[in-house]
N, C-alpha and C positions, 0 to 999 in steps of 0.2 A: 099430357103433363096435368098434374093436378091441380085443378083450380087456375089453370092460366096465371102462372106467379107471373111477377114482375121480371123482366130482363133490362140487365142496365151495361152498355156498350162503353169501352174505353180503348183509346188508340194506343198503342204499346211503341216503345223506342226501338227499332229493328236495326243492330249495326250490319253493315257489310261482313259478309260469312270470314273474309280475312283477317279481317280485324278483330273478330271475336274470338277467331282461333287462335291468334297472339295473344289476347286477355286471358281465356282459359289454360294454354298451354302455362302462363306464367303461374297461374295462381295454383294449378294443379301440381306443379314441379315442387311447390313448398309441402304435399301433403303426401307424394307419390315419389318413387325411387326412379321409375323410369315412365315416362309420360311423352305421347305424341299426339299431336292436335291438328287435323287438316282438312281442308275442302275434299269430299271427295264423292263420287257417285253411290247414291244409294243402292245398297245392294237391293237384290229382290225379294223381298219382304213374304211373299207367299211360299217361299222354300225354305227348307230346313237350316237352322232348328226354330226360325220364327214362326212359321206356318198361319201367318196372318191371311185375312180377306182381300188385302189389296197390295199391290206392289211396292209403294212407295209414301214416303211422309211430305211429298211435295203436294202445292196448288192450294193456295188461298189458307196458309195454316194459320188458327187462332185458339187460343184456348179458353175453357169456361171452369166456373166454380159452381158447380150445382147445390143448394140447399146447403149443408154445413153441419159441422160438429155439435152444433146448439140441438141439433134434432135429433141427435142421439142420446147426449148426455147435458144437464143430470139425469133427464129420463126420456126415453124414446118416445118419437112422433112417428106410429107407424100409419099415419095417413099420408106422409111425404112418400109418393111414389111418383117417378118420373119415367120417361121413355126415351132412348136412344134416337129413335126417327123423329121424335118431337125436338129433341134437343138439336138436332142438324137444322131443322128448320129454325130455332130461335137463333142460331149463330150465323142463318143467313147462308147456307150451305147445306141444302137438300142433297142428300144421297152421300154426305160426307163419309171419309172413314175417319173411326173415334177409337182412341185408345186412350188409357190412362188408369186410374185407381178409385174405386168406389166401394158400394156395400149394396150386397143383393137385397131384392125388394122382398120382404117378410111375406106381403101378399101373395107372391108367387112361388117363394121356396117353402115358405113356414118355419124358415129359422133363420138365424144371425149368420154372416158369414161376410168372406171376403169375395170382392169380385175385381177381376182383371179383364175389363173391358176389352173387346175387340170384334168392332163393329162395324161390318160395310152398311150403312142406313139405306133405307128404299128410297127409290126414287124413278118415276115416269113409268109407272109398273112394275120396276124391278123389286123384288123382294128383297128384304134386308137380308144378308149372311152375316150370322153370329157366331163368331170364332171365340170368343171369352171364355174364361175359366173361373172356377170359383173354389173357395177353401174354406170347411168348416171342422168342427170337431168331432172326430169320427165316436158318436156315443157309446160303441162298442169298447174301445181300447185308448180313448182321450187322446189320439194322435192327429195328426194333420189327414184331412180327406180333400184330397183337391178333385176334381170332377170338371166335364167338359160340358158347358152350359147347355149347349142343342142337345145334348144325350140325355136330359131332364126337362128341358123346358122349351116352348115355342116361341115365347116373347123376347121383347127386345128393353127389358124394364130394369131397373134401378131402386133403390131407396135410401132415404134422409140424405146421403151427400155422394160427390164425385167431383174428383178433378180429370180434365179431359183434354186432350190434345185432338182437333178436327184439321181435317185437310182433303183434298181430293185425291188422295191415295196413288197421286203420280210419282212415277221416278223423276229423278233430276239431282241436282247438288245439295249436299248436306254436310254438315261438320261431324267427322269423324274422331272418335276420342278414345284413345288407347292409353290406359292407366295401369301400372302393376307394381308390386310390392308397395304397400301403404307404409307412410312413414309418420303420418301425422296423426290426429284425432279425428279429423272429420270423414265422414262416408262421402263417398264419390260425388252425391248428388248434394250433399250441402257443400263441400268445398266448392263445386261449379257455383252455385247460388251464390256465395257469400263472396265469392271472387267478382260476380257480375254484381254484385253490389256495392262491392270497396270501389269498383272502377267506374261505373254508370252514375253513382249518387243518386239523385234525386229523378232520375230520369229510371221509367219500370221495363225490364227487358225480360222476357218471359221464353224460356227452352222448353219445347216437348220432344220426347221420342221413345228409343227403346234401347236398352244397354245389356248385354251379356255378361254374367260373370262363369269367364270361363275357367277358371281353377279358384278352388280354396272353398269356403263356406261363410254363409251368411246369415245375421240374425233375424229374424221375422218374429210377426206374432198375429192371432187370429183372437178374434173378437168371441168370447165364451160369455156363457152357454151357450146352446144353440138357442135358446131365448135370452130375451132382453134382461138386463139386472132390473130389478123389482126395487131396489133401494138406490135413492139420488146418488149418482157420481159426482162429488164436488170439487175433489182435487186431483192433481196430476197422479198423486201416491193412490188414491183411490182406482183410477182408472188403470193403473199399471197394474194393480193387483186381480182387477176382472180380467185383464187380457192374459193369454196365454203364450208363450212364448218360446220359439224352436230354433234350434240350430239348423240349416239345412245347406245341403251338398252342391256345386257345382256336377253339371251345367245347368242354368238359371237363365232365364229371359224375363226381362222389367219392362215395367211401362212405367215412366214419370213426366209428372208436369212440374216446373218450378218457376220463380217469378223473382226476379233479384228484389222488387221493392213493392208493397202494396197502397195502389193508389188510391186508397180510400173506400175499399169494396170489401173489406172484410173479407178478404182472400185466406186459404191456408196456403201458404208459400212454398211448401214443397209438399209432393205426395207421390210415393213410389209403391207399386206391387208388382209380384211377379209369379210367374207359374215356372214347371218343368215338364218333362216328359217321362220322368220317374216318380211323379206323385205328390211331389212337395210344392208350396205356393202360399203366398201371403203379402202380408204389408212389411216393406224393408225398412230395417233400421241403418245399419251397416255389414260390412265384412268382419268375420271373427277371425281370420286367418291373413292379419296384414303381412306377414313374411313371404307369402305366396299367392296372393291373389291376384288374379289378373282379371282385367275389364276391357270389353269393347263396345264401344255405343255409338250410336247414331242420332242426332239431334237437329232441329232446324228453330230458329225464333221465329215467334208468333207474332202477325201483325195486330190482333186487337184481343182483347178479353173479355169476356161476356158473362156477368155476374146474374145469375139465375135464383131466384125466390131467394134473396136473402135474408137469413132470419132477422126479425126485428128487434130480438134479446140474443145479445151474444156474450162469449166470454173467452178465454184462451184457453182454458183446462181440454186437455186430450188432442191438441194437436201434432204431437210428435209422430 
C-alpha cells in the first residue's frame, strides 16, 4: 500500500435479512414491473456464469472505499497504487475474497482502464488467486477491449480508486433480487440504494454483491484515452466528454458496492463494474432496454466500512 495511508473504520447498521428484503422489494416495485426479493442460499460463485475465485459472499462482510475520484480528476495522481492483499489486512480480514469496482494500476498496465476486481487474497502461505477482468479502449478500432487480468499481469494491484466488498468467501444466506421490465428512471443499483436511504434515514446501510443482467442491454463507460487526460477535468460535462460510452449485451456479470448514506467519510455511495464472457465490460450506468431487461442478483449487508487513503482535497465531480 502506497505510503501506508490512513484507514478510518465506521460501524454500519445491519438490518435483519428478512426486513431488508421487504424494504428492497417495496422500493423496487416502484421501478420494475416484476420483482421478488427473498433470503436464499448463495449459489456457488465458482461455477458459471460467475467463475469467481471463492464460493460465496458470506463471512464477516465489510466494504471499503480506497482512494477516490479526486486522485483521478481534475488531474491524475499516478503515485496512487494499492494492493488487494494489503487492503485485506487493512480491513482486518487477511485472506479475504474481494470484489467490486476500481481502476487498473498505470504502474502495472501502462494504460488507463476499468478494473473488475475478483481476488481471493493471500493468507497463511496461500498465494492470491486473481480472477479479475479489466477493460480499456482497443487502440486498433476504438472499441471495448476486455481482458482477464491474470493473462497479462501477476500482481493484485490497482490504482487511484476502488469501491470493494470483502468477506471470507463462504457459502451462506444472502439476499436474492429478481427484477424484470424497468418502469422507472432509476437503475437497479440506484433504486436499491435510494430505497434504503429513504427507509433507514440517518442510519448507514451498505450492500455488496453481484448481479446478472440476464436479458437486455446496458450502458457502460470506459475511461479514455488509454493515457490520462493532460487537461484538467473540472466539470461533469468535461468528464462525460472524456469518457467513451458503449451499449453492451447480456449476459453480463456485475459487481457492486452501495451505501445508503455517507457517514462523513467522503464515500462514493454507489459504484458498479461488470464483465462478460463475450468480451464486453466496464463501468455500469443502467440498462438501455427497459421493456425486456431481466436482473438476478445476490447481496449482503456489510458490518463495517473502512475508508482508506481518503483524499484531503475533495469534490463531487465525476462520481456517476
